[in-house]
Phi, psi and omega in degrees: 000138183282118182266003184265351182286148175274112184248128179205154179203118176204155178272137176232095186054259187253017179218162178249133179251125185227158176278163186300324183291342179268350183306315180303325179295315180292320177299319180298313181292323180294319180294323176297317181296322178299317179296320179297321179298322177294312180300315182285334184260006185297313180297320179295321179294318178298320178298319177297318179295319180298314180295321180292322180291325177296322175298319179296319178298317179298321179293318178296322177297317179300315181295319180297323178293323178296321179297316180293317180299328184260009175067027181271125182289126180220111185230084180226124181249129178277149179292335182220145181299128182303325181297337182293335180295320179297319181298326181292340184269358174286128187222132169280114185298126182282076189293327178294319177297319177298320178299314183299318178296320176299318180293327177297319178293319179298324180287333173296315178298321180295320179297319178293324177297318178296313180303319182288310185285322181270354179053060178214147170240012177285117184298323180296321178292320178296317177297320181298313180294318184296325185262341187243332186266081183296328180296317180293319179296315180299320178297320178298313183296320180289331185273335186239332183256308186260061184213149178291346174287341171281115189301324181285323176299314181300318180294332183240033187304317182297329179281325188261359191299332183271359181280132177246164179300319179297321179297319179297315180300312180298316182299314181295316182297317180293324177294312185281332183267325186236003184049043186218186182233132179289156175278060184246216187268353186239138172230154181269143175220167169288197180315120186300336182274349183286155187298320183296319180293318180295322180292316179297319181299317181294322179298312181293321184291346175294331180257327181231090188296329185269006180292144180238130176259129173228147180258166174304325178295322177301309182295320178301313181291323177298315181293319179298317179293327177295322179295316177298318179299320178299315179297320178296322179287327172298319179298317177298320179297321179297316180295324184283319183205095187296322182291319180292318179299316180300321180292314185287321184290338177298330177292322177293315179300319180296315181298312183293316183296325185263338185231350179287151181290143175263119183273122177251115182287144181300321182283358177261354182280000000 
């Protein structure tokens, strides 16, 4: 690792100022967040397309009636009934898949956390800590996800107060290994604020008072806030001890530079 580079990272009001050598880490994290926005917003985008197409159908119907009223001959047959297009846009949101993708992003942050705290870029060592050191994992979850320093957790503290690090681990393992949900403290719901989710939550809580319902959006926002918290703590580390921060962040830079995905845009091919 090059010890001659000027390495810095700090927050300045509403922006982050970083040195050139840390840019690959930020680009990597930004690309991940962009993918997450697409995954989480897919259903909403389809809903927008569906509503816009329904408006277009109504307009076409209006025009066809005007043609008939004015005796204008119009004989054009579509290969497929226009209404069928709207039906194709109805989608059952794959909430378990969304949850799994969210957990994948969280594990990326955890891997970078390991590289930084354990001062290693050895992939075998990172994997070993990630899969075997539950104490270290629990500490990460409590420090970045299940903490009032996480802005989304703080905002929804009363809903999330009963979630534990072990509960998160169990929840994640059942989803990724069995595409299912453990009989633990967490259950999956659609948008937590929608009427159907609230009604289901009340029914279940009559029997299991400590159960917590979270939606893919909840987990997405928790992970996104955890990412911001990680950057803020790196900034604090830089302010407290620049030399130590510089040494530790180089392990993160090495991991991302050598093992992070390279995004190739379609319009660049």
